[in-house]
C-alpha positions in Angstrom: -55.7 172.1 125.5 -57.0 173.5 128.6 -54.4 171.3 130.6 -51.7 172.5 128.4 -52.8 175.8 129.9 -52.9 174.7 133.5 -49.8 172.9 133.8 -47.6 175.7 134.0 -49.8 177.9 136.0 -49.4 175.1 138.7 -45.8 174.5 138.8 -45.1 178.2 139.0 -47.7 178.6 141.8 -45.8 175.9 143.3 -42.7 176.9 143.0 -43.6 181.0 144.3 -45.4 179.3 147.3 -42.7 176.8 148.1 -40.7 180.0 149.3 -41.9 181.4 152.7 -39.6 184.2 152.7 -39.2 186.1 149.2 -35.6 187.3 150.5 -34.6 183.6 149.9 -35.0 184.1 145.8 -32.3 186.9 145.6 -28.4 185.8 146.4 -27.7 184.4 149.7 -25.2 186.9 152.1 -21.9 185.3 152.8 -21.5 183.5 155.7 -18.0 184.1 157.9 -15.8 181.1 157.9 -15.1 181.6 161.5 -17.5 180.4 163.9 -18.7 182.5 166.5 -17.1 180.7 169.3 -13.5 181.5 168.0 -12.9 184.7 169.4 -10.7 187.3 167.1 -7.4 186.6 167.8 -5.6 189.6 165.7 -5.3 192.3 168.4 -2.8 189.5 170.3 -0.3 189.3 167.3 3.2 190.7 168.7 1.9 189.7 172.1 3.6 187.4 174.6 1.4 184.7 175.4 0.7 186.3 179.0 -1.5 188.9 177.3 -3.5 186.3 175.5 -4.1 184.5 179.0 -5.2 187.9 180.4 -7.3 189.1 177.6 -8.5 185.5 176.3 -8.7 183.3 179.4 -10.0 180.1 177.7 -6.8 179.7 176.1 -4.7 179.6 179.7 -3.2 176.2 180.3 -5.3 175.5 182.3 -8.4 176.2 180.2 -6.7 174.0 177.4 -6.7 171.3 179.3 -3.0 170.8 181.0 -2.7 169.2 183.9 -0.9 171.0 186.8 2.6 169.0 186.3 2.2 170.0 182.6 1.4 173.4 183.2 4.2 174.1 185.3 6.3 172.6 182.6 5.1 174.6 179.9 5.3 177.5 181.5 9.2 176.9 182.7 9.6 176.0 178.9 8.4 179.4 177.9 9.3 181.8 181.1 11.5 183.9 178.6 8.4 184.8 176.2 8.4 185.9 172.8 6.1 188.5 170.5 3.5 186.2 169.0 3.5 185.6 165.2 0.5 184.9 162.6 1.8 181.8 160.4 0.2 181.2 157.5 0.4 178.4 154.3 -1.1 175.8 152.5 -5.0 177.0 152.9 -3.8 177.3 157.8 -2.9 179.8 159.8 -2.0 179.9 163.2 -1.3 182.4 166.2 1.8 181.2 167.8 3.4 182.2 170.9 6.7 181.0 171.6 9.2 181.2 174.6 12.3 179.9 176.1 13.4 178.2 179.6 15.3 180.9 182.0 18.7 179.3 181.2 17.9 180.0 177.6 16.3 178.4 174.6 18.7 175.1 174.4 17.4 174.5 177.9 13.6 174.4 177.0 11.3 175.7 174.4 7.4 175.8 174.6 4.9 176.7 172.1 1.3 177.0 172.1 -0.4 177.9 168.8 -3.9 178.5 167.8 -6.2 178.3 164.8 -7.9 181.5 164.7 -10.6 180.2 162.5 -11.9 177.0 164.8 -10.1 178.2 168.3 -8.4 174.9 168.2 -4.5 175.0 170.0 -1.5 172.8 170.4 0.7 173.1 173.2 4.1 171.3 172.9 7.2 171.3 175.2 10.8 170.5 174.4 13.3 170.4 177.8 15.5 168.4 179.7 12.2 165.6 180.2 12.3 165.5 176.2 9.8 166.3 173.2 6.6 166.5 173.8 3.2 167.5 172.5 1.2 168.7 175.6 -2.4 169.0 173.5 -2.0 167.8 169.9 -4.2 169.6 167.1 -3.0 167.9 164.0 -3.4 170.7 161.2 -1.8 172.8 163.6 1.3 170.9 163.7 1.7 170.2 160.3 1.7 173.9 159.7 4.0 174.7 162.5 6.5 171.7 160.7 6.3 173.1 157.2 7.2 176.5 158.2 9.9 175.4 160.3 13.4 175.9 158.7 13.9 172.7 160.5 10.6 170.8 159.4 9.8 170.5 163.4 7.0 172.5 165.7 10.0 172.8 168.0 11.7 175.0 165.9 9.1 177.2 164.9 10.3 180.9 163.8 8.3 183.5 163.0 8.6 184.4 159.2 11.5 186.2 158.1 10.5 189.9 157.7 10.9 191.4 154.2 14.0 193.1 153.0 13.7 197.2 152.8 13.6 199.0 149.6 
């Protein structure tokens, strides 16, 4: 009989003693889905790519690992910058920066798209030399393709504006 009374006390002591911190017993606080290394990109929505490079230099073409010739090609394809937009779908999102060649979008188009949750970047160029991914990022590329009317990252477009009431 004594053993029967002793066993629950031992189990309780082990359970409480196993916690080094009493706070561990309560509910855990939610952790942010965004790693500490990924910067906040929302201030750059509606801004051109040059604003991102100035404000977050880790996303400059050189820091993204592009060679000098790839950087020159991307800059030529994005000479006329457009305002960026946030693209969302299928549980993914990307901040998209696009631009066209000085001669127009038919002559060249460049895309830099960044996953704000990871900081991973996609860079693509379509010009006279063809369509090339200068920096691949499969998740961002898939999002660009799914949300494009032509199902191609080359033709990424901002979402349509909501209709006026």
